[in-house]
SEBADREN-16692 format. One record per residue (C-alpha): residue number from 1; residue in one letter; x, y, z. Coordinates in nm, 4 decimals, always signed. Layout:
N
+-----+------+----------+----------+----------+
| pos | code |        x |        y |        z |
+-----+------+----------+----------+----------+
| NUM |    A |        X |        Y |        Z |
...
+-----+------+----------+----------+----------+
This chain:
144
+-----+------+----------+----------+----------+
| pos | code |        x |        y |        z |
+-----+------+----------+----------+----------+
|   1 |    X |  +5.2031 |  -0.5647 |  +3.4595 |
|   2 |    X |  +4.8380 |  -0.5278 |  +3.6571 |
|   3 |    X |  +4.5064 |  -0.5754 |  +3.4926 |
|   4 |    X |  +4.4170 |  -0.2368 |  +3.5431 |
|   5 |    X |  +4.7376 |  -0.1077 |  +3.3369 |
|   6 |    X |  +4.6151 |  -0.3463 |  +3.0452 |
|   7 |    X |  +4.2376 |  -0.2463 |  +3.0972 |
|   8 |    X |  +4.3808 |  +0.1237 |  +3.0419 |
|   9 |    X |  +4.5882 |  +0.0357 |  +2.7175 |
|  10 |    X |  +4.3065 |  -0.1223 |  +2.5369 |
|  11 |    X |  +4.1246 |  +0.1084 |  +2.2821 |
|  12 |    X |  +3.7767 |  -0.0118 |  +2.3745 |
|  13 |    X |  +3.7518 |  -0.1450 |  +2.7742 |
|  14 |    X |  +3.3573 |  -0.1718 |  +2.7479 |
|  15 |    X |  +3.2493 |  -0.5314 |  +2.8310 |
|  16 |    X |  +2.9763 |  -0.6190 |  +2.5815 |
|  17 |    X |  +2.6764 |  -0.7835 |  +2.7390 |
|  18 |    X |  +2.3579 |  -0.9064 |  +2.6367 |
|  19 |    X |  +2.0509 |  -1.0198 |  +2.8551 |
|  20 |    X |  +1.9075 |  -1.3472 |  +2.9841 |
|  21 |    X |  +1.7073 |  -1.4973 |  +2.7188 |
|  22 |    X |  +1.8542 |  -1.3192 |  +2.4300 |
|  23 |    X |  +1.8839 |  -1.6155 |  +2.1827 |
|  24 |    X |  +2.2228 |  -1.8021 |  +2.0848 |
|  25 |    X |  +2.1650 |  -1.6182 |  +1.7125 |
|  26 |    X |  +2.1718 |  -1.2915 |  +1.8553 |
|  27 |    X |  +2.4525 |  -1.3463 |  +2.0895 |
|  28 |    X |  +2.6714 |  -1.5003 |  +1.7409 |
|  29 |    X |  +2.5355 |  -1.1568 |  +1.5762 |
|  30 |    X |  +2.6850 |  -0.9326 |  +1.8375 |
|  31 |    X |  +2.9970 |  -1.1414 |  +1.8311 |
|  32 |    X |  +3.0464 |  -1.1129 |  +1.4412 |
|  33 |    X |  +2.9388 |  -0.7374 |  +1.4551 |
|  34 |    X |  +3.2016 |  -0.6787 |  +1.7452 |
|  35 |    X |  +3.4729 |  -0.8936 |  +1.6321 |
|  36 |    X |  +3.4797 |  -1.0572 |  +1.9577 |
|  37 |    X |  +3.5195 |  -1.4077 |  +2.1046 |
|  38 |    X |  +3.2592 |  -1.3740 |  +2.4001 |
|  39 |    X |  +2.9893 |  -1.2120 |  +2.5440 |
|  40 |    X |  +2.8759 |  -1.1631 |  +2.8947 |
|  41 |    X |  +2.5152 |  -1.2541 |  +3.0178 |
|  42 |    X |  +2.4122 |  -0.9928 |  +3.2250 |
|  43 |    X |  +2.0511 |  -0.8289 |  +3.3422 |
|  44 |    X |  +2.2208 |  -0.4563 |  +3.4100 |
|  45 |    X |  +2.5390 |  -0.4740 |  +3.2330 |
|  46 |    X |  +2.7028 |  -0.4431 |  +3.5670 |
|  47 |    X |  +2.6953 |  -0.8010 |  +3.7056 |
|  48 |    X |  +2.8166 |  -1.1104 |  +3.5386 |
|  49 |    X |  +2.5341 |  -1.3828 |  +3.5210 |
|  50 |    X |  +2.7337 |  -1.6098 |  +3.2856 |
|  51 |    X |  +2.9713 |  -1.5918 |  +2.9645 |
|  52 |    X |  +2.9128 |  -1.7705 |  +2.6236 |
|  53 |    X |  +3.1817 |  -1.7930 |  +2.3877 |
|  54 |    X |  +3.2040 |  -1.8768 |  +2.0263 |
|  55 |    X |  +3.3714 |  -2.1972 |  +2.1079 |
|  56 |    X |  +3.0622 |  -2.2856 |  +2.3312 |
|  57 |    X |  +2.8281 |  -2.2039 |  +2.0270 |
|  58 |    X |  +3.0121 |  -2.3991 |  +1.8148 |
|  59 |    X |  +3.0558 |  -2.7016 |  +2.0798 |
|  60 |    X |  +2.6931 |  -2.6596 |  +2.0822 |
|  61 |    X |  +2.6092 |  -2.6541 |  +1.7370 |
|  62 |    X |  +2.8181 |  -2.9573 |  +1.6817 |
|  63 |    X |  +2.6117 |  -3.1643 |  +1.9524 |
|  64 |    X |  +2.2870 |  -3.0661 |  +1.9086 |
|  65 |    X |  +2.2500 |  -2.8965 |  +1.5571 |
|  66 |    X |  +2.0914 |  -2.5767 |  +1.4405 |
|  67 |    X |  +1.8286 |  -2.5595 |  +1.6931 |
|  68 |    X |  +2.0707 |  -2.4323 |  +1.9471 |
|  69 |    X |  +2.0430 |  -2.1263 |  +1.7723 |
|  70 |    X |  +1.6775 |  -2.0534 |  +1.8669 |
|  71 |    X |  +1.7352 |  -2.1221 |  +2.2471 |
|  72 |    X |  +1.8270 |  -1.8741 |  +2.5053 |
|  73 |    X |  +2.2314 |  -1.7771 |  +2.5978 |
|  74 |    X |  +2.1202 |  -1.9047 |  +2.9271 |
|  75 |    X |  +2.1092 |  -2.2536 |  +2.8408 |
|  76 |    X |  +2.4866 |  -2.2743 |  +2.7242 |
|  77 |    X |  +2.6071 |  -1.9776 |  +2.9104 |
|  78 |    X |  +2.9121 |  -2.0815 |  +3.1421 |
|  79 |    X |  +2.7875 |  -1.9598 |  +3.4904 |
|  80 |    X |  +3.0882 |  -2.0483 |  +3.7128 |
|  81 |    X |  +3.2842 |  -1.7521 |  +3.6028 |
|  82 |    X |  +3.6477 |  -1.7103 |  +3.6829 |
|  83 |    X |  +3.7149 |  -1.3509 |  +3.7375 |
|  84 |    X |  +4.0018 |  -1.1368 |  +3.8342 |
|  85 |    X |  +4.0667 |  -0.7717 |  +4.0308 |
|  86 |    X |  +4.2302 |  -0.4782 |  +3.8676 |
|  87 |    X |  +4.5075 |  -0.5570 |  +4.0943 |
|  88 |    X |  +4.5694 |  -0.9110 |  +3.9600 |
|  89 |    X |  +4.9058 |  -0.9276 |  +3.7762 |
|  90 |    X |  +4.9204 |  -1.0378 |  +3.4055 |
|  91 |    X |  +5.1236 |  -1.3416 |  +3.4688 |
|  92 |    X |  +4.8338 |  -1.4640 |  +3.7545 |
|  93 |    X |  +4.5562 |  -1.4075 |  +3.4953 |
|  94 |    X |  +4.7769 |  -1.5785 |  +3.2045 |
|  95 |    X |  +4.8505 |  -1.8768 |  +3.4346 |
|  96 |    X |  +4.4745 |  -1.9011 |  +3.5293 |
|  97 |    X |  +4.3617 |  -1.8904 |  +3.1796 |
|  98 |    X |  +4.6133 |  -2.1547 |  +3.0261 |
|  99 |    X |  +4.5277 |  -2.3737 |  +3.3150 |
| 100 |    X |  +4.1631 |  -2.3676 |  +3.3159 |
| 101 |    X |  +4.1563 |  -2.3349 |  +2.9501 |
| 102 |    X |  +3.9504 |  -2.0305 |  +2.8100 |
| 103 |    X |  +4.0247 |  -1.6998 |  +2.6655 |
| 104 |    X |  +3.8372 |  -1.4307 |  +2.8616 |
| 105 |    X |  +3.8240 |  -1.3275 |  +3.1904 |
| 106 |    X |  +3.5784 |  -1.0646 |  +3.3507 |
| 107 |    X |  +3.7403 |  -0.7923 |  +3.5785 |
| 108 |    X |  +3.5234 |  -0.7556 |  +3.9069 |
| 109 |    X |  +3.5305 |  -0.4773 |  +4.1479 |
| 110 |    X |  +3.3186 |  -0.5069 |  +4.4447 |
| 111 |    X |  +3.0440 |  -0.7002 |  +4.2739 |
| 112 |    X |  +3.0639 |  -0.4850 |  +3.9690 |
| 113 |    X |  +3.2185 |  -0.5769 |  +3.6120 |
| 114 |    X |  +3.4781 |  -0.3160 |  +3.5272 |
| 115 |    X |  +3.6063 |  -0.4836 |  +3.2340 |
| 116 |    X |  +3.7164 |  -0.8001 |  +3.0388 |
| 117 |    X |  +4.0842 |  -0.9124 |  +2.9637 |
| 118 |    X |  +4.1900 |  -1.1475 |  +2.7085 |
| 119 |    X |  +4.4348 |  -1.4268 |  +2.6755 |
| 120 |    X |  +4.5859 |  -1.1725 |  +2.3887 |
| 121 |    X |  +4.5958 |  -0.9125 |  +2.6274 |
| 122 |    X |  +4.7598 |  -1.0831 |  +2.8965 |
| 123 |    X |  +5.0211 |  -1.2135 |  +2.6476 |
| 124 |    X |  +5.0689 |  -0.8808 |  +2.5095 |
| 125 |    X |  +5.1317 |  -0.7457 |  +2.8527 |
| 126 |    X |  +5.3872 |  -1.0431 |  +2.9460 |
| 127 |    X |  +5.5711 |  -0.9754 |  +2.6005 |
| 128 |    X |  +5.5750 |  -0.5884 |  +2.6687 |
| 129 |    X |  +5.7192 |  -0.6648 |  +3.0108 |
| 130 |    X |  +5.9732 |  -0.8789 |  +2.8762 |
| 131 |    X |  +6.1139 |  -0.6331 |  +2.6394 |
| 132 |    X |  +6.1268 |  -0.3726 |  +2.8754 |
| 133 |    X |  +6.3288 |  -0.6346 |  +3.0824 |
| 134 |    X |  +6.5446 |  -0.7145 |  +2.8062 |
| 135 |    X |  +6.6109 |  -0.3329 |  +2.6968 |
| 136 |    X |  +6.7136 |  -0.2832 |  +3.0813 |
| 137 |    X |  +6.9583 |  -0.5567 |  +3.0713 |
| 138 |    X |  +7.0892 |  -0.4859 |  +2.7481 |
| 139 |    X |  +7.1358 |  -0.1204 |  +2.8798 |
| 140 |    X |  +7.3455 |  -0.2107 |  +3.1877 |
| 141 |    X |  +7.5321 |  -0.4668 |  +3.0110 |
| 142 |    X |  +7.6465 |  -0.1708 |  +2.7213 |
| 143 |    X |  +7.6837 |  +0.0813 |  +3.0121 |
| 144 |    X |  +7.3922 |  +0.3340 |  +2.9026 |
+-----+------+----------+----------+----------+
């Protein structure tokens, strides 16, 4: 399954962004209210400057204490983003996320974010594909 198909199947394919300079506390509020695991840092909502996950926040809180919450997201965001394109396969995205140990990947076409894919999205797509293959094989065996 391709990333474009996964994005079409998502209930909400919008990328949640916050501008640079947003406090970590405000970003954490966005994560909590939206029940999501990451926020993309972007000046215009189109070009990703970085990404900040709930894991990043927890790691920094453990290392530096509550003062982290008043700092800007720019201080702790990951700036070396790994992205994918709409024609990437779920299998390739899943392999990259697993190898590099992250759970969210912006989807970028012609320099613009067009969505975000999660580890859960990729796993769900792989499971759906495996089920279709299993059903097809069972149908062939049973003579359907």
